[in-house]
C-alpha positions, -999 to 999 in steps of 0.1 A, spaced: 185 -353 457 215 -374 447 213 -412 447 241 -436 453 233 -466 429 258 -492 419 252 -503 383 256 -540 377 264 -555 343 249 -589 340 260 -615 313 244 -612 279 245 -635 248 279 -624 236 297 -617 269 300 -631 304 324 -629 333 330 -666 340 352 -663 370 377 -640 387 404 -641 413 442 -641 418 443 -606 402 428 -619 370 394 -623 353 381 -650 330 358 -636 303 339 -650 273 336 -628 243 313 -646 219 329 -681 216 364 -669 227 375 -671 263 402 -647 275 422 -641 307 430 -605 316 446 -588 346 423 -574 372 438 -557 403 404 -556 420 401 -594 421 421 -601 453 401 -632 461 405 -668 449 390 -682 417 360 -705 422 361 -724 389 397 -735 383 389 -759 356 373 -732 334 405 -713 331 420 -741 310 395 -732 282 410 -698 276 423 -691 240 445 -662 252 459 -644 282 473 -609 286 504 -608 308 527 -581 320 565 -586 320 592 -560 327 566 -532 323 554 -544 289 522 -563 282 514 -589 255 488 -615 246 498 -652 247 478 -679 230 481 -698 197 444 -701 189 433 -665 196 420 -646 165 431 -611 157 395 -598 156 360 -611 157 324 -598 158 301 -594 188 268 -577 195 249 -560 223 213 -556 212 213 -540 178 249 -528 182 275 -548 164 312 -543 170 347 -558 165 367 -572 193 404 -566 188 427 -575 217 452 -546 221 486 -542 236 471 -524 266 450 -555 276 417 -539 263 394 -556 238 376 -527 223 346 -527 247 340 -521 284 312 -546 294 306 -527 327 290 -500 306 260 -521 295 237 -505 321 247 -470 308 242 -481 272 206 -490 282 202 -457 300 214 -438 270 191 -457 247 161 -447 269 172 -411 273 178 -405 236 146 -423 227 126 -398 248 141 -369 228 135 -358 192 161 -347 167 187 -346 195 224 -336 193 247 -357 215 284 -351 222 306 -381 231 341 -371 244 369 -396 248 346 -418 226 371 -447 221 356 -474 199 321 -458 199 296 -483 215 279 -454 233 280 -434 201 263 -461 181 237 -467 208 227 -431 207 228 -428 169 206 -459 166 182 -443 191 177 -412 169 205 -388 178 231 -371 156 263 -377 174 296 -358 175 322 -384 184 355 -370 196 387 -389 205 423 -380 204 432 -413 186 428 -416 149 429 -454 153 400 -453 178 379 -432 154 386 -456 126 375 -485 148 343 -466 156 336 -461 119 340 -499 114 317 -506 143 291 -481 130 292 -495 95 288 -530 109 258 -518 130 242 -503 99 244 -467 112 241 -442 82 272 -422 76 255 -389 82 245 -398 117 279 -394 132 305 -366 130 340 -379 138 366 -356 154 402 -364 161 408 -337 187 418 -329 222 386 -330 243 392 -299 263 402 -277 234 373 -290 213 348 -283 240 362 -248 245 359 -241 208 323 -254 207 315 -230 235 329 -201 214 308 -212 185 277 -211 206 270 -248 201 245 -266 224 240 -304 229 210 -323 243 232 -350 257 269 -352 267 288 -383 274 324 -383 286 348 -411 297 380 -393 306 412 -413 315 433 -404 345 461 -394 321 462 -390 284 475 -371 254 458 -352 227 466 -356 190 492 -328 191 508 -339 224 484 -321 247 486 -335 282 454 -345 300 455 -349 338 421 -356 353 428 -338 386 437 -306 367 416 -307 336 383 -323 345 370 -291 363 380 -270 332 362 -294 309 331 -295 331 330 -257 331 327 -258 293 302 -287 294 279 -266 317 277 -241 288 273 -267 261 245 -287 277 210 -276 267 188 -266 297 157 -281 282 138 -310 298 153 -344 290 188 -332 283 214 -354 301 250 -358 311 269 -391 317 304 -390 333 323 -423 334 357 -432 348 377 -464 343 403 -473 368 410 -437 377 416 -444 414 388 -421 425 357 -427 446 322 -424 431 317 -396 456 345 -377 438 326 -378 405 294 -368 422 309 -337 438 328 -328 407 295 -328 388 276 -310 416 301 -281 413 287 -272 379 252 -287 379 240 -278 414 203 -281 407 203 -316 392 194 -349 408 225 -369 402 229 -407 403 264 -419 411 281 -451 421 303 -480 410 301 -499 377 303 -536 385 304 -568 364 286 -598 379 300 -633 375 277 -656 354 269 -682 380 276 -665 413 268 -633 432 304 -621 431 310 -588 413 342 -571 400 343 -533 406 352 -519 372 347 -481 372 326 -452 385 300 -429 371 278 -399 377 248 -390 355 216 -369 355 186 -359 334 172 -324 334 136 -325 346 
């Protein structure tokens, strides 16, 4: 029986959503306050004075984006639980983490903790917070991303978090091609994480379009996921323009017997009940 559950990311020591509105959000990353665009925030800000404390703001102009701010560092360290990582504001407005994923990080920690000697695959792994969470919880993780730079960032985060080098296998590869090769090799994973973009390119120029390629990828993942009790799959989407119901039904196509949780990923403001919709997910555990 599927369950529609919205996952809410509350503030933690090193991160909070201070305010939002006018198509922007005001966030604190450690001691640094930043302003970033947010198309979901079509309401008015409630704390106008707080915005004056920002060290930097990302703005779009003539189709190009850039950070503005004289006092903003190039990088700094943050943590979530035992996971440590570097924040590095990028030319695509991102900072290296997606705070809305915190409830999924906790879920992964619990799922992997319930398994022994597990093998986990993280596709479109980006800077590797989910990879580090699962490695710290006892899994050997295969981390795959098309970006050599993202894999390097993950390695830096893993070293900062004290993860032994032999706990993570790094692959600079196209997600679909890699998954299909793993199927041919007869590989099986106890957990699979994927966070596909709406559009992307592989390291050799391969084109990823979620509407065409996600079903192909899920077909391979069906073969790669172990059928044993406790195995799990987590599908995330950031700003892909789809409903959570789309992810549910895309998952049900290939995992018909599983009880799937699905919904929005939302970030709650620190001192109000307002929440910013920030993504969608579908996930399940084999019982």
